[in-house]
C-alpha positions in Angstrom: 219.3 161.0 168.9 218.6 164.2 170.6 219.6 166.3 167.6 217.4 164.2 165.5 214.6 164.9 167.9 215.3 168.5 167.4 216.0 168.5 163.6 213.2 166.5 162.2 210.3 168.8 163.4 212.3 171.7 162.1 212.7 170.1 158.8 209.1 169.1 158.5 207.9 172.8 159.2 210.3 174.0 156.5 208.6 171.4 154.2 205.3 172.6 155.1 206.2 176.1 154.7 207.8 175.5 151.4 204.8 173.6 150.1 202.5 176.3 151.0 204.7 179.0 149.0 204.7 176.5 146.1 200.6 176.3 146.2 200.4 180.1 146.2 202.7 180.4 143.3 200.9 177.4 141.4 197.5 178.7 142.0 197.4 182.2 142.5 194.2 184.0 143.9 191.7 185.3 141.4 190.5 189.0 141.8 187.1 188.0 142.9 188.7 185.7 145.7 190.7 188.6 146.9 187.8 190.9 147.0 185.5 188.4 149.2 188.2 188.1 151.4 188.4 191.7 152.5 186.1 192.6 155.3 183.2 194.9 154.5 182.8 198.1 156.3 180.0 197.9 159.1 177.8 200.5 156.9 178.1 197.9 154.0 177.1 194.9 155.9 173.6 194.1 156.1 172.0 194.5 159.5 170.2 191.4 161.0 167.3 192.3 163.0 166.6 190.2 166.3 162.8 189.4 166.5 163.0 187.6 169.7 161.5 184.5 170.7 159.2 182.8 167.8 156.3 182.8 170.1 154.2 180.1 171.9 154.2 176.7 170.4 151.2 175.3 168.5 148.5 174.2 171.0 148.4 170.3 171.4 145.5 168.6 170.0 
């Protein structure tokens, strides 16, 4: 029984890894997907300016 408790998770891990490899072979990433996954350098990424708080809320009637 202890052997099954050790072997079953290892076999399941092997199946998950094999399915992942199979998926990569079956559905290769397109060139545009690869380019989007590459991180942009800091100079190429748009800068987001912080404007601070929005101000006071509208006055109540």
